N, C-alpha and C positions, 0 to 999 in steps of 0.2 A: 588839461586835458583834451585829448581829443573826441571827439566823433565818429562814428563809424560809417564807412558811407552803407545809404540805409538802400536793399533790394524794394522795389515793386512788390515784388509779393512774398512772403516768405517759410521761412520750411514749417517747419515740426517736430512732432516728438520722434524719435528715433521705432518706425513701421509703423505706428496706428491710424500718422494723419497725413498727410501732403503740402503740399506749397499755396492750401488754398490761404492758411492764414490763421485764426484762430478756433482755437475749437469749441466744441457746446456742446461740452460736457456739464460741469458744477459752475452757479453766475457767479459774481463776484462778489466779494464779501463784503459789498455796500454801493450803492449804484455809485456812491457821492467820494466815496474811502481814495486815494491816490496809494500806490503799490508804487514801490520801485526794489531792482531787483544789485546785487553785489554778487562776484563771482571773481573772488581770488583764483589767481590764474599766474599764480608767478615763480610757486614751484620746481626743485628741479630735477625732482623721480629716484633723485637715491635708489631708493624702494626695489624701484623697477627695472635696476643692474643695467639702463642701457644710457645712450651718449646725449638722447632726445625729450627732453623734459616729458612726463608719462601724456600730460595733457593735448600734448602736439604728435604723441605718439598715429599712426597710422590704423581704422577699423576700416578693412572694406576701403581700402584706397586716400579714405577722408579722416583728417584729423578729430582724435575725440572727443575737442571740445564745442568740436561744430553741432557734435547730439545733443551736447549737454544746454547747447544756446538753441538748438529747436524745442526742447522742452521747455523750455521759457519761452518763446515768443509763443509759443500758441497758444500763449492763457493773456487775451486780450485787456485783463485790468490787471496787468504786470505792466504799466507806460513807460519806463527805463530800465536799460540793463547794462550796469556800468563794470566790465571787466580791467582788473587790475594784473598788466601782467610787464617783465621784464623790460630794459632796455632794449636788450638787444633781441629781445622776439617783437616788437613792437613792431613792424612792417612786415614780420612776417603774420602777425592777430589779422592784420589790415589784409593782409594778400586773403586771409580765408572768409575775414566779413565779405569784402568783395565776393571770392571766386559761389561762396553760397548762396550768396545775395542774404544776407542776414540783416535784421531792421532794429532798430531802437538800440543799437549798440552803442557809448562810449568808450575811449580806452585810459584810462590810468595808468601813471606809470609802479610799480606794484612796491613795496618796502621788501628789504630786507630777511622779513618773517610772514605768518601769516598771520597775526594777528596786527601788522605794519600795512601789509595790504590791503586788509580790512576800511582799517581804517583812513588811508589813501582815498580806496571807494567813497567811505562814507562823508568824506571832504566836499568827493564832488558833489553832491549832493543838497551839500548844504547850501542855505543863503545868500549867504555871504560872499559865492566864492565868484571873484571877476569875469565875465567876459562867460558865462557860463549857461549853456544852453539849456540846463539840466530844472526844472522844479522840484521843491525837499516832500520828499513824501511823507503822509504818515504816518503808514507801514514801509519797515524796509525786512525783503527778503535776504538770506543767504545763503549762500549756497558752493559744492562744492563744485571746481570743472572737468572734475575726473568719476562725476555718478550723474553718468547720462539718462536714467531709466523712470528720474523724477519725473508724477503723474500728476496730472493735472488737480485733483483731487487730496493730495498730500498739504499743497499748498495752498488749497483754499481753507484745510484746515488752519493748518501755524496762523496762516496770518488775520484769520477771524479768532482765533486765541488770543491773538497778541495784540488785535483792539482790545480783548476788554481782556487783560494781565501784563499787559505790555512786555513779555517776552513768551516764547513759547518755541518746541524742538519736539525733534522726529524720535523715537528710540524706540530700540528693538531688544526682544530678550538679548540675554550675552546664552552666548555657545560655547564659551567657554568660562572653569571657576577662577575670577580673578585670585592670584596669591600676592605675595609683601612678602622682598626675596630681605633678609638682614644682611647685614655688610661684609660678614666671609661670608656670603651667595652659602646659607644655607636657610630653612623654609622658616618666617620671623608668623608670619598669620596666615589666615585667607577669609574673603569673603562671599559671603550665603552667598551663591549665585539667586536664587526668589528672590532676594530680596535689592537686586541691582539690572540696572537695566544700559545696554550698549547707546552712547550719547549719536545719536545719528547725521544729519543732514536732509530737507532742510530747515531751518532756524528763522524767524520772524520776530520784528521787535518795535515799538513803537522809535518812531527814529528818534525824538528827540533822547527816550529813555541809552538809549546805546548809544547814543555819540554822548554823548552825556557823559557814560560809561567809559568807552574810550580817551574823551578827552582829557581826564581824570585818572585814566593808567599810570602806574608807575613801569618803570621802565623796563623793569623784572618781566612785569607778565608780559608788556609787549611784547620782551624777547623769547620768554619761553611758555608763557602758556599757549593752551590748542581753543579752549573751551569760549565761547562766546555768551554761550547766557552764564554764566562763573561772572563772569565780567560782570551783565545788568542787577547779577544777585548783594556783588561784590561792592560795590562803587552804589549802585543806585535803589541798593535796597528790592528789587523787587524779585521776585519767585518767579521764575517759566511754568507755566500750564506745560507737561511732558501730553504729546499726544503719540500716539499708536502709529506705528509706520509699517508698508508693506515690505517683504520679501525684495522688492525692487529698485531699493534704498543704496545697495552694497555701491561699494564704493572702489574703483581700477586703483588698486594697489600694486599687484607682482604684475611680470609676463606674463602669465596664466591666463591672468584680470583679462587680457586684452584680447586672448583666445575667445574664453568665454562670454568677454561681450559680441564676439567675431558672431560668434553660434548665435544667439538673442539678437542680433537682428533679423539676418540670414533667418530666422523661423521666423520673426515678423512676417516682412516681407514677401513671405511666399506663402500666405497663407491666400490667393487670391492668382485666379489663370488664366485670363480671355485666349481662347479660342477663336483664331479670323479667318471664316471661312467663306467664301463663295462657290454656294453647289447649286441655287436657282434654286431655293424648296427643296433640294433633293431631298427628301427624308430616311433614304435608303441609300442614301451614298457615304462611304467608307467612311468621311472623316467625323458623321455622325456617330457610327459607333466606336471613331477611338476618343471622340469627348461624353459618351456610356460608359467605355469600361473605366476611364481618366475618375472620370465624380462613383464609380466601384468602389476603385483601388486606395482614392486620398478621402473617402468618406469626409476627412477632416476639411480640408479647404471646401472653398467656393469656387466653380468654375462652373463660367458662365459663357456664354458664345455668339454667334454677327457674324454679317456680310462686311467686308471690308468700308464701301461705301459707309453702311449706320455705323460701323466701330470711327470712321472719320467726322459724322457730324457729333456724335457724345464720344469722343475722346478724350472731352474735358474732366467728363462727371467717369469716365474711366480712372483718369489722376487720378479725381478726387476720393474714388471706392480705394485709391491706395493698394492700382495692379502694376505688382514690376514685371511678374511672369508674361510673357505670350506664347502661342501655342499656333502656327500661321500655318492651315492645310494648304497647299496648293494642287489646284484639282488636275492642269499638267503636267504629267512626268518633269520636265526637267524648265519647263517654263519659272521667274523668279519675281512674276511681275506681281504676283502679291505681295509676297514679303515686303521686294524692294519700296511699294506702295508704305507696306510699313513700316518698314526704317524710316520714310521722306518724314511721315507723321510722326513720329515719337520723337525726331531730332529740333524740329519743330519746335516738342512742345514744350521743349527740356527735362522732359520727367527723370530724364539718365541724370542732372547737375545733381542730389542726392542721393539717390543708392544706384548702385547697380543693375543696366537693366535686362532679361534672358528672354531672347527668341527665339525660337526651338523653328527651323524653315522644310516642315513635316513635307515627304514625297512620297507620294506609291509606287511599288513595280507590280505588275503583272510579267514572271520575268518567263512564262511563259506567249505571249506576246509584243512582250517587247524586247531588242533587244540592246541586253545589263551597259557592254562596255562603251555600247552608246550614250546610251542617256546618262552611267555613270561619270563619262567626259565632261557632256554638258551639267551634271551638279558639282564637277570640280570648280565652277567658281565661287561658291561661296566663299572661299580665302581673300576672294580678295575685297568679296562685301565686311566678311569679319575683320580682315583690316582696317577699314574704312571707317567701316560705326562704335571700333574697341575707340575711338578718341575722342568719340564721345558717349564713353562712359557703358557700352551698348554693347553685350557678349553675344554674339553672333555661333551658332552652329544646325549642323544640320541630322535629319533622323532619317533615314530609308526603311521605310517597313516595306516587307513583300507580305504582295495580298493573294492569297492560293483560292483556291475556287474551293479546296474542300475546307466546310465550315469551325471544324475544330482547329485545323491548324492556321485558321483567316483570328480564331478567340484569343489562339495559344500568341501569333506574328503581335497582334493587338495590346495583348497583354505586354508583351515583354516590349512593344513600344513606350506603355503608359507607364511602365519602373524607369525607363531611361529617358523619359520628360520628370520625373516624380526626380529621378535622383540629379539629375544639372538641374533644377532649379532650384533646389535645397541647396548646392553645394555652391552654386554658383562661380564655380571653376574655373581658372581662366587657361586651363591648361585646354580646355575643351573646345575652345572659340578657334570659329574655321575646319571646325573636324566633320564632319560626314563618316555618322553611326550609324548601323546596318540595327533593324530589329529582325 
């Protein structure tokens, strides 16, 4: 067993929380209850139809398994997370742990089947393992590497139920009716959908129960079985408590699921926009009108603002509030000082390690008083800035908003600018990096 590198601070679940470590939602199952997690990650992803195992497929340029680890890490009362990974992917997994600063992770070699991989993970937590830095837990949670949207609430429910009943697992209503075909390919019988449920993850067990079940497990069950709750029932006579799960427990199985996961993550990290502008408290500045337009057009998104100096002092707070979208209003038409300062702060914060950060550098142009060609030439330097920060996962683009004297035309320009900003933030499309868009 190989312990993974420990990060100074840890990631969180996909979207809701960032690097501050543990979530503050539900309390631990019990103050003295020791809980660990086992994550089998040795699958080949045959149903995905791609050469890369699905747990390592990129979502927003980050491996899927990293999001799942992030979701487990933010739960403070999970003391250890054991990941079963194949020998050929061991170095890649170590690289993921180091790059995304995952913590409390230990690696073991996966088996040739799911049950064998889980068994290897359980063995790593046993008391009799030589040179092990892990301690035997009272409760162990088993989860899938390709279910990245698990919430602390359901983890708490199954862990608490396992403490009381010996085993527990999340379930969901069946979407389709289950049928049994005959040997000749005809319908033999069907199950009454209302009486049955789909077994999901996570599942939790008293460690002694599930470890004893695997120790007694037949080779046939280890080779062809898929249900851990059934093993606890069959070999230890423990009936699992079934816990209703949320729709977020779905499993990334097919290629289309990767696009769905990306869409969910983009939506979650686009719920907060921070407008940075140094307008010397000029309430009539055009930047404040843009802010109001954004609030009106994006009433489901949190929009906050402040001067750059203030944002610098409170940048850590902005990070904790999960802001991955910044609109930097440059007061001087061709100046990039404000944008450059913001970019430097973001690079120092390492905010973009986990998710792509969008920065939109906004400039206003009164075409009656400013020579258009000259200002456009100066604004083109945004391309060089964008290339530089792209390596840090910061997506920079520019927005030029016409500032006509006519009030109605001004409102139209601001509304169009707000629409462009909303699209750039929601899509996080690298094709717009370095581009100067015009409203």
